[in-house]
C-alpha positions as CSV (number, residue, x, y, z in Angstrom):
1,X,127.0,102.2,80.3
2,X,124.9,99.9,82.5
3,X,123.4,101.9,85.4
4,X,123.7,100.7,89.0
5,X,120.8,98.6,89.9
6,X,120.0,95.7,92.2
7,X,123.0,94.0,93.9
8,X,122.1,91.5,96.6
9,X,125.4,92.0,98.2
10,X,124.7,95.5,99.2
11,X,124.0,96.4,102.9
12,X,120.2,96.7,103.9
13,X,118.8,100.2,103.7
14,X,118.6,102.3,106.9
15,X,117.1,105.5,105.4
16,X,113.8,106.2,103.9
17,X,115.5,108.1,101.0
18,X,118.3,105.7,100.4
19,X,116.8,104.0,97.3
20,X,117.5,107.3,95.5
21,X,121.2,106.4,95.6
22,X,120.4,104.2,92.6
23,X,120.3,106.4,89.5
24,X,117.7,104.5,87.5
25,X,115.3,104.4,90.4
26,X,115.8,108.1,91.1
27,X,115.3,109.1,87.4
28,X,112.2,106.9,87.0
29,X,110.8,108.0,90.3
30,X,111.1,111.7,89.3
31,X,109.5,110.9,85.9
32,X,106.7,109.0,87.5
33,X,105.9,111.9,89.9
34,X,105.6,114.2,86.9
35,X,103.4,111.6,85.1
36,X,101.2,111.1,88.2
37,X,100.7,114.9,88.4
38,X,99.7,115.0,84.8
39,X,97.3,112.2,85.2
40,X,95.5,113.9,88.0
41,X,95.5,117.2,86.1
42,X,93.9,115.3,83.2
43,X,91.3,113.7,85.4
44,X,90.0,117.1,86.6
45,X,89.9,118.2,83.0
46,X,88.1,115.1,81.8
47,X,85.5,115.4,84.5
48,X,85.0,119.2,83.7
49,X,84.8,118.5,80.0
50,X,82.2,115.8,80.5
51,X,80.1,118.3,82.5
52,X,80.4,120.7,79.7
53,X,79.5,118.1,77.1
54,X,76.8,116.2,79.0
55,X,74.8,117.1,82.1
56,X,73.7,113.6,83.4
57,X,75.6,112.7,86.6
58,X,76.1,109.1,85.5
59,X,78.1,110.3,82.5
60,X,80.4,112.3,84.7
61,X,80.8,109.2,87.0
62,X,81.7,107.1,84.0
63,X,84.9,109.2,83.4
64,X,86.5,107.8,86.6
65,X,85.1,104.4,86.0
66,X,86.6,104.4,82.5
67,X,90.0,105.0,84.0
68,X,89.9,102.3,86.7
69,X,87.9,99.6,84.9
70,X,91.0,98.5,82.7
71,X,92.9,97.8,85.8
72,X,90.3,95.2,86.9
73,X,90.0,93.8,83.3
74,X,93.5,93.6,82.1
75,X,95.7,93.6,85.1
76,X,96.4,89.9,85.2
77,X,97.1,89.8,81.4
78,X,99.6,92.8,81.8
79,X,101.2,90.8,84.8
80,X,101.7,87.7,82.6
81,X,103.3,89.9,79.9
82,X,105.7,91.6,82.4
83,X,106.8,88.2,83.6
84,X,107.2,86.7,80.1
85,X,108.8,89.6,78.3
86,X,111.2,92.5,78.6
87,X,109.7,94.8,81.3
88,X,111.5,97.8,80.0
89,X,110.0,97.4,76.5
90,X,106.6,96.9,78.0
91,X,107.0,100.1,80.1
92,X,108.1,102.0,76.9
93,X,105.1,100.5,74.9
94,X,102.6,101.6,77.6
95,X,104.1,105.0,77.9
96,X,104.1,105.7,74.3
97,X,100.6,104.5,73.9
98,X,99.4,106.8,76.6
99,X,101.3,109.6,75.1
100,X,99.7,109.1,71.6
101,X,96.2,108.8,73.2
102,X,96.8,112.0,75.2
103,X,98.0,113.9,72.3
104,X,95.0,112.7,70.2
105,X,92.6,113.6,73.0
106,X,94.1,117.1,73.1
107,X,93.8,117.6,69.4
108,X,90.1,116.6,69.5
109,X,89.5,118.8,72.5
110,X,91.2,121.9,70.9
111,X,89.3,121.4,67.7
112,X,86.0,121.1,69.3
113,X,85.3,117.6,67.9
114,X,85.1,115.8,71.3
115,X,81.8,114.1,72.2
116,X,81.0,112.5,75.5
117,X,81.4,108.9,74.2
118,X,84.6,109.8,72.4
119,X,86.0,111.3,75.7
120,X,85.2,108.1,77.4
121,X,86.9,106.1,74.7
122,X,90.1,108.2,75.2
123,X,90.0,108.0,79.1
124,X,89.4,104.2,78.7
125,X,92.3,103.9,76.3
126,X,94.6,105.8,78.7
127,X,93.3,103.6,81.5
128,X,94.3,100.5,79.4
129,X,97.9,101.9,79.0
130,X,98.0,102.4,82.8
131,X,96.9,98.8,83.4
132,X,99.6,97.6,81.1
133,X,102.2,99.9,82.8
134,X,101.4,99.1,86.5
135,X,102.5,95.5,87.0
136,X,105.7,95.9,84.8
137,X,106.6,99.1,86.8
138,X,106.0,97.5,90.2
139,X,107.9,94.4,89.4
140,X,110.8,96.4,87.9
141,X,111.4,98.2,91.1
142,X,113.1,94.9,92.2
143,X,115.4,95.2,89.2
144,X,116.3,98.8,90.1
145,X,117.2,98.5,93.7
146,X,118.6,95.6,96.0
147,X,116.1,93.4,97.9
148,X,116.9,95.2,101.2
149,X,115.9,98.6,99.6
150,X,112.6,97.3,98.2
151,X,110.4,98.4,101.1
152,X,111.8,101.9,101.0
153,X,111.4,102.1,97.2
154,X,107.7,100.9,97.3
155,X,107.0,103.5,100.1
156,X,108.6,106.3,98.0
157,X,106.4,105.2,95.0
158,X,103.3,105.6,97.3
159,X,104.6,108.9,98.4
160,X,105.0,110.0,94.9
161,X,101.3,109.3,94.0
162,X,100.1,110.8,97.2
163,X,102.2,114.0,96.7
164,X,100.7,114.3,93.3
165,X,97.2,113.7,94.6
166,X,97.6,116.4,97.3
167,X,98.3,119.1,94.7
168,X,97.3,117.7,91.4
169,X,93.4,118.3,91.7
170,X,94.2,122.0,92.8
171,X,96.5,122.6,89.9
172,X,94.2,120.9,87.5
173,X,91.2,123.0,88.7
174,X,93.3,126.2,88.2
175,X,94.4,125.1,84.8
176,X,90.8,124.3,83.7
177,X,89.5,127.5,85.2
178,X,92.1,129.6,83.3
179,X,92.9,127.8,80.1
180,X,90.2,125.1,79.7
181,X,90.1,121.3,79.9
182,X,92.1,121.0,76.6
183,X,95.1,122.6,78.2
184,X,94.9,120.0,81.0
185,X,95.0,117.3,78.4
186,X,98.0,118.8,76.7
187,X,100.0,119.2,79.9
188,X,99.3,115.5,80.8
189,X,100.5,114.4,77.3
190,X,103.8,116.1,77.7
191,X,104.1,114.6,81.1
192,X,104.9,111.2,79.5
193,X,107.9,112.5,77.6
194,X,110.3,112.5,80.6
195,X,109.3,108.7,81.4
196,X,109.8,107.7,77.8
197,X,113.2,109.4,77.6
198,X,114.4,107.8,80.9
199,X,113.2,104.3,79.8
200,X,114.7,104.6,76.4
201,X,118.2,105.3,78.0
202,X,117.9,102.5,80.7
203,X,120.5,99.8,80.0
204,X,118.8,97.1,82.0
205,X,120.7,94.1,83.2
206,X,118.7,91.2,81.8
207,X,119.1,87.8,83.2
208,X,120.0,85.0,80.7
209,X,116.9,83.5,79.2
210,X,117.5,79.8,78.9
211,X,114.0,78.8,78.1
212,X,111.5,80.4,75.6
213,X,108.7,82.5,77.2
214,X,105.3,80.9,78.1
215,X,102.3,81.7,76.0
216,X,100.1,84.2,77.7
217,X,97.3,81.8,78.4
218,X,99.7,79.4,80.2
219,X,101.4,82.2,82.0
220,X,98.1,83.6,83.4
221,X,97.1,80.1,84.5
222,X,100.6,79.7,86.1
223,X,100.3,83.0,88.0
224,X,96.8,82.2,89.3
225,X,97.9,78.8,90.3
226,X,101.0,80.0,92.1
227,X,99.0,82.5,94.2
228,X,96.3,79.9,94.8
229,X,98.9,77.5,96.1
230,X,100.7,80.0,98.3
231,X,99.1,80.6,101.8
232,X,101.3,83.6,102.6
233,X,99.9,85.5,99.6
234,X,96.3,84.5,100.5
235,X,96.7,86.4,103.8
236,X,98.2,89.5,102.0
237,X,95.5,89.8,99.3
238,X,92.6,88.9,101.8
239,X,93.8,91.5,104.3
240,X,94.5,94.0,101.6
241,X,91.0,93.7,100.1
242,X,89.4,94.0,103.6
243,X,91.5,97.1,104.4
244,X,90.6,98.5,101.0
245,X,86.9,98.0,101.7
246,X,87.1,99.8,105.0
247,X,89.5,102.6,104.0
248,X,87.8,103.5,100.8
249,X,85.1,105.3,102.8
250,X,87.3,108.3,103.7
251,X,88.5,109.1,100.2
252,X,85.1,108.3,98.6
253,X,83.1,110.5,101.0
254,X,85.7,113.3,101.5
255,X,83.7,115.8,99.4
256,X,80.5,115.1,101.5
257,X,82.7,115.4,104.7
258,X,83.8,118.9,103.4
259,X,80.2,119.9,102.6
260,X,78.1,118.5,105.4
261,X,80.3,117.6,108.4
262,X,82.5,120.7,108.4
263,X,80.2,123.0,106.4
264,X,82.7,124.0,103.8
265,X,83.0,124.3,100.0
266,X,85.6,123.6,97.3
267,X,88.4,125.3,99.3
268,X,87.7,123.1,102.3
269,X,87.7,120.0,100.1
270,X,91.2,121.0,98.8
271,X,92.4,121.5,102.4
272,X,91.2,118.1,103.4
273,X,92.8,116.4,100.3
274,X,96.0,118.3,101.2
275,X,96.0,117.1,104.8
276,X,95.5,113.5,103.7
277,X,98.4,113.9,101.2
278,X,100.7,115.3,103.8
279,X,100.0,112.5,106.2
280,X,100.7,110.0,103.2
281,X,104.1,111.6,102.6
282,X,104.8,111.5,106.4
283,X,103.8,107.8,106.4
284,X,106.0,106.9,103.5
285,X,109.1,108.7,105.3
286,X,108.4,106.7,108.5
287,X,108.2,103.4,106.7
288,X,112.0,102.6,106.8
289,X,112.4,103.3,110.5
290,X,109.2,101.3,111.4
291,X,110.5,98.3,109.4
292,X,113.6,98.3,111.5
293,X,111.6,98.3,114.8
294,X,108.5,96.2,114.0
295,X,107.3,93.2,112.0
296,X,105.2,93.3,108.9
297,X,102.1,92.2,110.9
298,X,102.7,94.9,113.5
299,X,103.1,97.7,110.9
300,X,99.8,96.6,109.2
301,X,97.9,96.5,112.5
302,X,99.3,99.9,113.5
303,X,98.3,101.4,110.2
304,X,94.8,99.8,110.0
305,X,94.2,100.7,113.7
306,X,95.3,104.3,113.3
307,X,93.2,104.7,110.1
308,X,90.2,103.3,111.9
309,X,90.5,105.9,114.7
310,X,91.1,108.6,112.2
311,X,88.0,107.7,110.2
312,X,85.9,107.6,113.5
313,X,87.2,111.0,114.3
314,X,86.4,112.5,110.9
315,X,82.8,111.1,111.3
316,X,82.3,112.7,114.7
317,X,84.2,116.0,114.1
318,X,82.6,119.2,112.9
319,X,85.8,121.3,113.3
320,X,88.0,121.7,110.2
321,X,91.3,121.7,112.3
322,X,90.4,118.4,114.0
323,X,89.3,116.8,110.7
324,X,92.4,117.8,109.0
325,X,94.6,116.4,111.8
326,X,92.6,113.2,111.6
327,X,93.1,113.0,107.8
328,X,96.8,113.4,108.3
329,X,96.8,110.3,110.5
330,X,94.5,108.5,107.8
331,X,96.9,109.5,105.1
332,X,99.9,107.9,107.0
333,X,98.0,104.8,107.8
334,X,96.9,104.6,104.2
335,X,100.3,104.6,102.8
336,X,101.9,102.3,105.5
337,X,99.2,99.6,105.0
338,X,99.2,99.6,101.2
339,X,102.9,99.8,100.7
340,X,103.5,97.1,103.3
341,X,101.0,94.8,101.5
342,X,102.8,95.6,98.3
343,X,106.2,94.8,99.8
344,X,104.8,91.6,101.3
345,X,103.8,90.3,98.0
346,X,107.1,91.1,96.3
347,X,109.2,89.6,99.2
348,X,107.0,86.4,99.2
349,X,107.2,85.8,95.4
350,X,110.2,84.7,93.2
351,X,111.1,86.9,90.2
352,X,109.6,84.5,87.6
353,X,106.1,85.2,88.8
354,X,106.2,88.5,90.7
355,X,104.4,90.6,88.1
356,X,101.5,88.2,88.1
357,X,101.3,88.1,91.8
358,X,101.4,91.9,92.0
359,X,98.6,92.2,89.4
360,X,96.4,89.7,91.4
361,X,97.1,91.8,94.5
362,X,96.3,94.9,92.6
363,X,93.0,93.4,91.4
364,X,92.0,92.4,95.0
365,X,93.0,95.8,96.5
366,X,91.3,97.8,93.6
367,X,88.2,95.5,94.0
368,X,88.0,96.3,97.7
369,X,88.5,100.0,97.1
370,X,86.0,100.2,94.2
371,X,83.4,98.0,95.9
372,X,83.9,99.8,99.2
373,X,83.4,103.2,97.8
374,X,80.2,102.3,96.1
375,X,78.9,100.5,99.3
376,X,79.8,103.5,101.5
377,X,78.1,105.9,99.1
378,X,74.9,103.8,99.2
379,X,75.0,103.8,103.0
380,X,75.7,107.6,103.2
381,X,72.8,108.2,100.9
382,X,70.4,106.0,103.1
383,X,71.8,106.8,106.6
384,X,74.1,109.8,106.4
385,X,77.9,110.4,106.0
386,X,78.5,110.1,109.8
387,X,76.9,106.6,109.9
388,X,78.7,105.5,106.9
389,X,82.2,106.6,108.1
390,X,81.5,105.1,111.6
391,X,80.7,101.6,110.1
392,X,83.8,101.9,107.8
393,X,86.0,102.7,110.8
394,X,84.9,99.4,112.5
395,X,85.5,97.5,109.3
396,X,89.0,98.9,109.0
397,X,89.6,98.1,112.6
398,X,88.5,94.5,111.8
399,X,91.2,94.3,109.2
400,X,93.7,94.8,112.0
401,X,92.2,92.5,114.5
402,X,91.8,89.7,112.0
403,X,95.6,89.5,112.1
404,X,95.4,87.5,115.4
405,X,94.1,84.6,113.4
406,X,95.4,85.5,109.8
407,X,98.9,86.7,110.2
408,X,101.1,88.2,107.6
409,X,104.4,86.3,107.2
410,X,107.8,88.0,107.7
411,X,109.2,87.4,104.2
412,X,112.3,89.7,104.3
413,X,114.6,86.8,105.3
414,X,113.4,84.5,102.6
415,X,115.9,83.6,99.9
416,X,113.9,83.3,96.7
417,X,116.9,83.2,94.3
418,X,116.8,80.1,92.0
419,X,118.2,77.0,93.7
420,X,120.3,76.3,90.5
421,X,120.8,72.6,91.5
422,X,118.8,70.9,88.7
423,X,120.4,69.9,85.4
424,X,118.4,68.7,82.4
425,X,118.9,64.9,82.3
426,X,120.1,63.0,79.2
427,X,117.4,60.7,77.8
428,X,117.8,57.5,75.8
429,X,114.6,58.3,73.9
430,X,114.8,61.5,71.8
431,X,112.6,64.2,73.2
432,X,111.7,67.7,72.0
433,X,110.3,70.7,73.9
434,X,106.8,69.8,73.0
435,X,107.2,66.0,73.8
436,X,104.6,64.9,76.4
437,X,102.8,64.3,78.6
438,X,105.7,63.6,80.9
439,X,105.2,61.2,83.9
440,X,107.7,61.4,86.6
441,X,108.0,59.0,89.7
442,X,110.4,59.3,92.6
443,X,110.8,56.2,94.7
444,X,111.8,56.6,98.5
445,X,112.6,54.0,101.1
446,X,111.2,55.2,104.5
447,X,111.7,53.5,107.8
448,X,108.4,52.9,109.8
449,X,109.6,55.3,112.6
450,X,110.0,58.0,110.0
451,X,106.6,57.7,108.2
452,X,104.8,60.5,110.1
453,X,107.6,62.9,109.5
454,X,107.8,61.9,105.8
455,X,104.1,62.4,105.3
456,X,104.2,65.8,106.8
457,X,107.1,66.8,104.5
458,X,105.5,65.3,101.4
459,X,102.2,67.3,102.1
460,X,104.3,70.5,101.7
461,X,106.3,68.9,98.8
462,X,103.0,68.1,97.0
463,X,101.9,71.8,97.5
464,X,105.1,73.1,96.1
465,X,104.9,70.7,93.1
466,X,101.4,71.8,92.2
467,X,102.3,75.5,92.9
468,X,105.2,75.3,90.4
469,X,103.3,73.6,87.6
470,X,103.1,69.9,88.3
471,X,99.8,68.0,87.4
472,X,98.1,65.1,89.1
473,X,100.5,64.9,91.9
474,X,99.9,61.8,94.1
475,X,101.8,59.9,96.8
476,X,101.7,56.1,96.5
477,X,102.7,53.2,98.9
478,X,103.9,49.8,97.8
479,X,101.5,47.0,99.1
480,X,104.3,44.4,98.9
481,X,107.0,46.4,100.7
482,X,105.5,49.1,103.1
483,X,108.9,50.9,103.2
484,X,108.6,51.8,99.5
485,X,106.9,55.1,98.8
486,X,106.4,56.6,95.3
487,X,105.8,60.3,94.5
488,X,104.1,60.6,91.1
489,X,103.3,63.8,89.0
490,X,102.9,64.8,85.4
491,X,103.8,67.8,83.2
492,X,102.1,68.6,79.9
493,X,105.4,68.7,77.9
494,X,109.2,68.1,78.4
495,X,109.6,71.9,78.3
496,X,107.1,72.3,81.2
497,X,109.0,69.6,83.1
498,X,112.3,71.6,82.7
499,X,110.5,74.8,83.8
500,X,108.9,73.1,86.8
501,X,112.3,72.0,88.1
502,X,114.1,75.3,87.5
503,X,111.5,77.1,89.6
504,X,112.8,75.7,92.8
505,X,114.2,78.5,95.0
506,X,116.8,78.4,97.7
507,X,114.0,78.7,100.3
508,X,112.2,75.7,98.8
509,X,115.2,73.3,99.1
510,X,114.5,72.8,102.8
511,X,111.7,70.4,102.1
512,X,113.3,68.1,99.5
513,X,116.5,68.1,101.6
514,X,114.5,66.9,104.6
515,X,112.8,64.2,102.4
516,X,116.0,62.9,101.0
517,X,117.4,62.7,104.6
518,X,114.5,60.6,105.6
519,X,115.2,58.2,102.5
520,X,116.6,55.3,104.5
521,X,117.6,57.9,107.0
522,X,120.4,58.9,104.8
523,X,121.7,55.3,104.6
524,X,123.8,53.7,101.9
525,X,121.0,52.8,99.5
526,X,121.8,55.8,97.4
527,X,119.5,58.7,96.4
528,X,115.7,58.3,95.6
529,X,115.2,56.6,92.3
530,X,113.8,59.0,89.6
531,X,111.9,57.6,86.6
532,X,110.9,59.9,83.7
533,X,108.5,58.5,81.2
534,X,106.4,59.8,78.3
535,X,102.8,58.6,77.7
536,X,102.2,56.7,74.5
537,X,98.9,55.4,73.1
538,X,99.1,51.8,71.8
539,X,96.8,52.7,68.9
540,X,99.4,55.1,67.5
541,X,102.0,52.4,66.8
542,X,102.4,51.3,63.1
543,X,100.5,48.1,62.3
544,X,102.6,45.0,62.0
545,X,105.8,46.5,63.5
546,X,106.8,48.1,66.8
547,X,109.9,50.2,66.2
548,X,111.4,51.4,69.4
549,X,108.7,49.5,71.5
550,X,111.3,47.9,73.6
551,X,112.9,51.3,74.2
552,X,109.8,53.0,75.0
553,X,108.8,50.3,77.4
554,X,111.9,50.9,79.4
555,X,111.3,53.8,81.8
556,X,114.1,56.4,81.8
557,X,116.0,56.2,85.0
558,X,118.6,58.6,86.6
559,X,120.5,57.9,89.8
560,X,120.8,61.5,90.6
561,X,118.7,63.1,93.3
562,X,117.2,65.7,90.9
563,X,113.6,65.1,90.1
C-alpha cells in the first residue's frame, strides 16, 4: 500500500509536530534520530581510538576532518544524483554502504587490526556515505509531507540532530569507558538497520518520467547555473555562510569555554552541550508558531540577533548557570536560523533541481562553519577565548543587520509546480533527441509606447531562459521595422530544448504572459511567431547533390505561443 505523503491540497500546518501525522515521515524521522545518535557515539569512539593508536594531536583532529570533508567534496555530485535518479534508491544505497563500512570497522577494531590510517579510511568512507545521503534525504522531505508542512518537517529534522548531539557524546563516552571504542562502532553499525528497513518498505509515489535523466556532468552544470541565475538563492546562501562563520565560534570553542571561562572539566562541558541541545529543541518546537506570526526575514534576524547576544554573554560570563542559559538561547537561534535557510532554499526551488540547490546551500553553510571554526580557533589561540567569542558575536549580528540590504524572499506563496502548457511541436524535418544545436527565435511586434515595459520584462525573461538551460540568449531589433523584436536562444540538442521548455513553473508564467500581452497590445496579429531551426554546416553536405537542402533552408514555424 502506498503511504500517505505530500498532498498539495491539504491545509497548511499549524502545529510544530503535525508533520508526524504522515507515517513515512514519522518512521524515517525516528530511524534518522537513532542513526544520528549512533553517528555521534561512533565519533566519540573514533576520536578515542585515534588517541589510543596515535598520540599526535593532528591525527586526532583528522578524525573529524575525515567525516566532514566528503560533504565539501561530493555534496554537489550527490545532489545531481538525487535530482536525476530515484531518491529512495539513493538513500538505500547510502545507508547500506555506511552499514557495511561500520560493520567492517567494528570487525577490524575488535580484532586489533586497526591502524591510524585505516581508521581514517573507514571514517572517510562513512563520511562519503553521509554526503551521498544528505541531499537525497533533505529533498525527499518534500516528497513525504505537503508543501505547507515543509518548514515544520525541516525544523523537526534539525531537532532530531540536536537531540542526538545533546546526549550522544555523553552516551558515547560512557560506552567507550565501559566497553571500548569497538563497542561504539558496533552500536553505530546496528543503528543503520532501522533506516534501511523503513526505506525498503517505503512505496514512494514517483512522478512519471517523460524524459531520460541528464548525465551527471550536465546535471551538475545545470544545478550550478540555476543557483547562479536565481537572486533569491544568492541571498539565502550568502546569509547562511555569514551566519555559519559567526555562529561556529560557540560550538568550536565550547570545550575552551568550559575549561577557561567557567573553570570546569568534562562534566561541565557535557552540561554546556546539553544546554545548547535543549535550546535547539525549543527553537525547533517554536518554529511553526513563529512562521505564522513573522516573515522569513524577521525570523532569521531574530535568530541571528539572539545568537549574537548569547555568544557575547558566553564570552563575558564566568558563572556556569548564566553560560548555560545563554547557550540555551544560542541553541534556539542556531536551529531557527539554519532550518529557516534550509526551508527558504526548498521553497524557492522547483522539484527538478531542489537536491542540487540544497547541496550547494549545504556546501556554503558547511564552508562557513568549517572556515569559521578554524578562524576562531586561531584568534582564540592568539588573543584568548573571550576576544574570539566577542568578535564572533559581532559577525553574527552583522548577518542579521545585512538583511536591511540583502533580504530573504518570502517564498511560501510561490507556486513552483510545472506550468504544463508546453507541448512538443511537430517538425517537418526529422529530429532525434541528440539532434542539434537547436536555434529558436520568437518574433514580437511591440508598439513604441510599450518598448520600455517590454525591455524590462525581456530582461527577466532572459534570466529565466538562461537559468533553465538556454544558451546564447539575445534580444534583437529589426532595423527596417523598429516595432519588430526578435528573441533568440540556443540549446545543445532537441532533448535539451524539450527539457528547457518543460521547466517553466506556474510562478514563471507571469513574465511570458506579460510579454505576450504587449505583443501588439494583445491585438489581432496572432501570437508571437516561433521559429525552430537546427544548425547545419555546408561542408557536411554530399558533393554534387543537396538532398533536403530546400527543406533545411526553410525554418520550422509554429503559430502557437509556445516557445
